[in-house]
C-alpha positions in Angstrom: 120.8 115.5 49.2 124.5 116.0 50.4 126.5 112.6 51.1 130.2 113.0 52.0 130.5 109.5 50.5 130.1 110.8 47.2 133.2 112.7 47.4 135.0 109.7 49.1 133.7 107.5 46.2 135.4 109.9 43.7 138.7 110.1 45.5 138.8 106.2 46.0 142.0 104.7 47.0 143.9 108.1 46.4 143.0 109.6 49.7 144.2 108.3 52.8 142.1 107.9 56.2 143.6 111.2 57.6 143.0 113.2 54.4 139.2 111.7 54.4 139.2 112.9 58.2 140.3 116.6 57.0 137.5 116.6 54.2 134.9 115.3 56.7 135.7 118.0 59.3 135.5 120.7 56.5 132.0 119.2 55.6 130.8 119.5 59.1 132.3 122.7 59.7 130.6 124.4 56.5 127.4 122.6 57.3 126.9 124.0 60.7 128.1 127.8 59.5 125.5 127.6 56.9 122.9 126.1 58.9 119.2 127.7 58.1 120.8 129.7 55.1 118.7 129.1 51.5 119.8 130.0 47.9 117.5 131.7 45.4 116.6 128.3 44.3 115.2 127.5 47.7 117.6 124.6 48.5 119.9 124.8 51.4 122.9 127.0 50.8 125.1 124.2 52.0 124.3 122.4 48.7 126.3 124.9 46.6 129.6 124.6 48.6 129.1 120.7 48.7 128.9 120.8 44.9 131.8 123.0 44.7 133.8 120.6 46.8 132.7 117.4 44.6 133.9 119.5 41.3 137.2 120.1 42.7 137.4 116.3 43.8 136.4 115.5 40.1 139.1 117.6 39.0 141.6 115.6 41.1 142.5 118.1 43.5 144.2 117.3 46.7 142.6 117.3 50.1 143.5 120.7 51.3 141.8 122.1 48.2 138.8 120.0 48.3 138.2 121.1 52.3 139.0 125.0 51.2 136.0 124.3 48.5 133.7 123.4 51.5 134.7 126.5 53.4 135.0 129.0 50.4 132.0 130.9 51.5 131.9 130.7 55.4 133.7 134.2 55.7 131.3 136.2 53.5 128.1 134.3 53.5 127.4 133.4 57.2 126.6 135.4 60.1 129.7 134.7 62.2 131.9 137.8 62.4 134.8 137.8 60.0 137.6 137.8 62.7 135.8 134.9 64.8 135.4 132.7 61.7 139.0 133.1 60.7 140.2 132.3 64.1 138.0 129.3 64.0 139.2 128.1 60.6 143.0 128.6 61.8 142.4 126.8 65.1 140.8 123.7 63.2 142.8 123.7 59.8 145.8 126.0 60.2 146.9 129.3 58.3 147.2 128.0 54.7 143.7 127.1 54.8 142.7 130.8 56.0 144.7 132.0 53.1 142.8 130.0 50.5 139.3 130.8 52.1 140.4 134.7 52.4 141.6 134.3 48.8 138.5 133.2 47.5 136.4 135.6 49.3 138.4 138.6 48.0 137.8 137.1 44.6 134.2 136.9 45.2 133.9 140.7 45.6 135.0 141.4 42.2 132.4 142.5 40.0 131.7 143.0 36.3 129.9 146.0 34.8 131.0 145.3 31.0 134.0 147.9 30.6 133.3 149.1 34.3 134.9 146.7 36.1 137.1 147.9 38.8 140.7 147.7 37.7 142.5 147.3 40.8 140.0 144.5 41.7 140.8 142.8 38.2 144.8 143.3 39.1 144.1 141.5 42.4 142.3 138.7 40.4 145.5 138.1 38.2 147.8 138.5 41.2 145.9 135.8 43.2 146.9 133.5 39.9 150.4 134.4 40.1 150.8 134.0 44.1 148.6 130.9 44.2 146.7 129.3 41.6 144.8 127.2 44.2 142.5 130.2 44.9 141.6 130.5 41.4 140.8 126.9 40.9 138.5 126.9 43.8 137.0 130.1 42.1 136.4 128.5 38.9 134.6 125.5 40.6 132.3 128.2 42.6 131.5 129.9 39.2 130.9 126.8 37.4 128.0 125.8 40.1 126.7 129.2 40.2 126.3 129.0 36.2 124.4 125.8 36.4 122.1 127.1 38.7 121.7 130.6 37.0 118.0 129.9 36.1 117.0 131.1 39.7 118.7 134.4 39.3 117.0 137.5 38.1 117.5 138.2 34.2 119.7 141.2 34.2 122.0 139.6 37.0 122.0 136.3 34.8 123.3 138.1 31.9 126.0 140.0 33.9 127.3 136.9 35.2 127.1 134.5 32.0 128.9 137.5 29.8 131.6 137.8 32.5 132.2 134.0 32.3 132.5 133.9 28.8 134.7 137.3 28.6 136.9 136.6 31.7 136.7 133.2 33.3 136.6 130.8 30.3 139.3 132.7 28.5 141.4 132.6 31.7 140.9 129.1 32.4 142.1 128.2 28.7 145.1 130.0 28.9 145.8 128.2 32.3 145.3 125.1 30.3 142.1 124.1 32.0 140.1 122.8 29.1 137.6 120.8 30.8 136.7 123.7 33.2 136.8 126.2 30.3 134.3 124.2 28.1 132.1 123.7 31.1 131.9 127.2 32.0 131.5 128.3 28.3 128.6 125.9 27.6 126.8 126.8 30.8 127.0 130.5 29.9 126.2 130.2 26.5 122.4 129.9 26.4 122.1 133.1 28.6 124.3 135.3 26.4 123.4 134.2 23.0 120.1 132.0 23.1 119.1 131.9 19.5 122.7 130.9 18.5 122.7 128.3 21.1 119.3 126.7 20.0 120.9 126.7 16.5 123.9 124.7 17.5 121.8 122.2 19.5 119.8 121.7 16.2 122.9 121.1 14.1 124.4 118.6 16.9 121.1 116.7 16.9 121.0 116.6 13.1 124.6 115.3 12.8 125.1 113.5 15.6 124.2 110.0 14.8 125.9 110.0 11.5 129.2 111.3 13.2 128.8 108.7 15.6 128.2 105.7 13.2 131.1 107.1 11.2 133.7 107.2 14.2 132.4 103.9 15.4 133.6 102.2 11.8 136.9 103.9 12.3 137.3 102.8 15.8 136.6 99.4 15.1 139.3 99.4 12.2 141.8 101.1 13.9 141.6 98.8 17.0 142.3 95.9 14.6 145.4 97.5 13.2 146.9 98.5 16.6 146.3 94.9 18.0 148.3 93.8 14.7 151.0 96.0 15.7 151.3 95.1 19.1 150.4 98.7 20.2 149.1 98.9 23.9 146.1 101.3 24.1 145.1 102.7 27.5 141.7 104.0 25.9 140.0 104.8 22.4 136.9 106.9 22.8 135.4 110.0 21.2 134.2 113.5 22.3 131.8 115.9 20.7 133.0 119.4 20.4 131.6 121.7 22.8 128.6 123.7 21.8 130.3 127.2 22.4 133.5 126.1 20.7 131.4 124.8 17.7 129.5 127.9 17.5 132.8 129.9 17.3 134.3 127.6 14.8 130.8 127.6 12.7 131.1 131.3 12.7 134.6 131.3 11.4 133.6 128.9 8.5 131.1 131.0 7.3 128.2 129.1 8.8 129.0 126.0 6.8 129.0 123.0 9.1 130.6 120.9 6.4 133.9 122.8 6.8 134.0 122.0 10.6 135.9 118.8 10.7 136.1 118.3 14.4 132.6 118.5 15.5 133.1 114.8 16.8 136.9 113.7 17.2 138.2 110.3 17.8 140.9 110.1 20.8 143.5 107.6 21.0 145.1 107.4 24.6 148.5 105.5 24.8 151.2 105.0 27.5 154.3 106.5 25.8 155.3 109.1 23.5 157.0 106.9 21.0 153.7 105.0 20.6 152.1 108.3 19.7 154.0 108.6 16.6 153.7 105.0 15.7 150.1 105.2 15.8 150.2 108.4 13.6 151.9 106.5 10.9 149.4 103.6 11.2 146.4 105.7 11.0 148.0 107.4 7.7 148.8 103.9 6.5 145.0 102.9 6.7 143.4 106.6 5.8 144.7 109.7 3.6 145.5 112.6 5.7 143.8 115.8 4.8 146.7 118.1 3.4 147.5 120.7 6.2 145.6 119.2 8.9 148.6 117.1 10.7 149.4 119.2 13.8 152.2 118.1 16.2 151.5 119.8 19.7 153.9 117.4 21.3 157.1 118.4 19.6 155.7 122.2 19.8 153.2 122.3 22.8 150.5 125.1 22.7 151.2 128.3 24.7 149.0 127.0 27.6 150.7 123.6 27.5 148.6 121.5 25.5 150.2 118.5 23.9 148.7 115.9 21.5 149.2 114.9 18.0 146.2 115.8 15.8 145.6 114.6 12.2 142.3 114.8 10.0 141.7 111.7 7.9 139.4 111.1 4.8 137.5 108.2 6.0 136.2 105.5 3.8 133.0 107.4 3.2 134.8 110.6 2.1 133.7 112.4 5.1 136.9 114.2 7.0 137.1 113.1 10.6 139.7 114.2 13.4 141.8 111.8 15.3 143.8 113.0 18.6 146.6 110.8 19.9 148.3 111.6 23.4 149.7 109.7 26.3 147.4 109.5 29.8 149.6 112.2 31.3 149.0 114.5 28.3 145.3 113.6 28.5 145.0 114.7 32.1 146.9 118.0 31.5 144.9 118.6 28.5 141.7 118.6 30.5 143.0 119.9 33.6 146.1 122.1 32.8 147.6 124.1 35.8 145.2 122.2 38.2 147.4 118.8 37.3 150.1 120.6 39.2 148.3 119.5 42.1 147.6 115.5 41.3 151.1 114.9 42.5 152.0 114.0 46.1 155.6 112.9 45.2 158.0 115.8 45.9 160.1 115.0 42.9 157.1 115.1 40.4 155.7 118.0 42.1 158.9 119.8 41.7 158.9 118.8 37.9 155.3 120.1 37.6 156.1 123.2 39.3 158.9 124.1 36.9 156.8 123.3 33.9 154.0 125.6 35.5 156.9 128.4 35.8 157.9 128.0 32.3 154.6 127.9 30.5 152.7 130.4 32.5 155.5 133.2 32.5 152.5 135.4 30.8 151.0 135.7 34.4 153.8 138.0 35.3 153.4 140.1 32.4 149.7 140.3 33.2 150.3 141.0 36.8 152.6 144.0 35.9 150.7 145.3 33.1 150.6 149.3 33.1 147.3 150.7 33.2 145.4 154.2 33.4 143.0 154.1 36.5 141.0 156.4 34.5 140.7 154.6 31.3 138.8 151.3 32.2 137.9 150.5 28.8 141.3 150.6 27.4 142.6 148.3 30.1 140.1 145.7 29.8 140.8 146.0 25.9 144.4 145.4 26.3 143.4 142.3 28.7 141.4 140.7 26.0 143.9 141.5 23.3 147.0 140.7 24.8 146.0 137.6 27.0 142.3 136.1 26.3 142.4 136.6 22.6 142.7 133.7 20.0 146.5 133.0 20.0 149.1 132.3 17.5 152.4 131.0 18.1 155.4 132.1 16.0 158.9 130.8 15.8 162.2 132.4 15.8 165.1 131.2 13.3 166.4 129.2 16.6 162.8 127.5 17.1 161.9 129.6 20.1 158.4 130.4 20.4 156.7 133.7 20.7 153.1 133.6 21.9 151.1 136.3 20.2 147.4 137.5 19.7 145.9 136.7 16.3 146.4 139.4 13.7 149.8 140.4 15.0 152.6 141.6 12.6 156.4 141.3 12.6 156.4 144.6 14.4 154.5 142.9 17.5 156.8 140.0 17.0 159.9 142.1 17.2 158.9 144.1 20.4 157.8 140.5 22.1 161.7 139.5 21.5 163.1 142.8 22.6 162.3 146.4 22.7 165.7 147.1 21.0 164.6 144.7 18.2 161.4 146.6 17.7 162.9 149.8 17.9 165.1 149.0 14.8 163.0 146.7 12.7 163.6 147.4 9.1 162.3 144.2 7.5 161.3 140.7 8.2 161.8 137.3 6.5 158.5 135.1 7.1 159.2 131.5 6.2 162.3 132.5 4.5 160.8 135.1 2.1 161.2 138.9 2.4 158.1 140.4 3.8 156.4 144.0 4.7 156.7 144.5 8.4 152.8 145.0 8.2 152.1 141.5 7.3 149.5 139.5 9.4 151.4 136.6 10.7 149.9 133.0 10.8 150.2 130.4 13.2 153.6 128.5 13.3 155.3 131.2 10.9 159.0 131.3 11.2 160.1 135.1 11.4 163.5 136.6 11.0 164.0 140.3 11.9 166.0 142.5 10.0 167.5 145.3 12.1 169.0 148.5 11.1 170.5 151.2 13.4 168.9 154.3 11.5 165.4 152.4 11.2 162.9 154.0 13.8 159.3 153.5 14.7 156.9 155.6 12.8 153.2 156.7 14.1 151.6 154.9 11.3 152.9 151.5 13.0 150.1 151.9 15.5 147.3 150.8 12.9 149.4 147.7 12.0 150.1 146.2 15.8 148.0 144.4 18.2 150.1 144.1 21.3 150.1 146.5 24.2 153.6 146.4 24.4 154.4 147.4 20.9 151.8 150.3 21.0 153.5 151.3 24.4 156.9 151.6 22.7 155.9 153.1 19.6 154.0 155.8 21.2 156.7 156.4 23.6 159.2 156.7 20.7 156.9 159.1 18.6 155.7 161.4 21.3 159.5 161.7 22.7 160.7 162.6 19.1 157.7 164.8 18.4 158.9 166.8 21.3 162.5 166.9 20.3 161.5 168.3 16.9 159.2 171.1 18.4 162.2 172.1 20.8 164.5 172.2 17.8 162.1 174.2 15.8 162.3 176.9 18.5 166.1 176.8 18.9 166.1 175.3 22.5 168.3 172.0 23.3 166.4 169.4 25.0 167.2 168.8 28.8 168.4 165.4 29.7 
């Protein structure tokens, strides 16, 4: 049922003999530690840790992380005392492995009860990401396998775990750029949270699948001929079906009209360099007309989670729109694995480069870790988390081309406070794409915003009805409360104390 060679086959020549020895040692250690234990399905508990390690291998993780995948439950889910098992791990695998295993164990103790989640535990979860993302990557793999075996769990617990996965784990994986894991987590949780909607989407896919496949097969054949004529070296051309949960969300946004969803299935062209990406975009548009407003350059302007690719939607020969995505092999790996791609590279120079990119792309993690909260108001805290960090994102440009990452529905006030608190405190107007606009205008993705400041302009309480971000709300409330107190003191003829 569990064969270490499955993992070695996944790793192939990428793993040295010493690295394979480390994995085999972790395999044997975990097998002994979990001996005699069963899961609710009745299968040996070791099957679970084996599957977690296998998922980490498929993600391209290094041997240290794969080994930690084998060991991730030995502290909490074995009969060996905690101090003793930690000592054994340290002796056999070193202090870094103890850190990883203890980190995953702590995250395992975080439980979710809708809005009743324990705030300090949630903060620890986010701090783990900022301190060492490896811990969260292992936890994602652990969560995914638990979701895939959820049918063996009692119904109330099943719904809780699935809902937690949709509301916390999947959005977090998305913000970390780990699209492959995000989609797998969503699709595994979807049928347990929204069973009717899941069935509806399955029926739509079944009905449309053959039409879309035939259509894209014709596009692929025609495009391959043109690329050969133009001497473009292609790493791969394939297509992917939109994941079920993503399709359902877009289906709802498009008024439940499936004909308005252009990317149910998308053709992917994987190339060797960036120059060829733009060249291929030109070739595609010379063959088929692009759908207006559907050309997106995420290479020049990556998404906030680091995603890079060119997207275009074309009118095919049959008249049906189809999406084509163009990217390099490296972009393709990063699109699937995000922050996890940080651990693909053994070369120090490449690792340093990826590390710098990680720090630049995921600055929001520090904001998340340092977010102010009221321990007595858990509902408000989780609401802020969802809005500021996990909600659908838009990215807005400053006049100099810098990108400000905001939740959907934000206004120029949110933008101003995200630039600097002083800009928000004195916003008097805004130009959106060069046109004067009201400061309550809802911003759209890729808008260019110029804030007009005046010294005598100040926040008003009514602004609170027109902002989305907690940073804007915090500053507006602080200003209005402070000035309300000053007004009351003046009315009593008293001078405020500073």
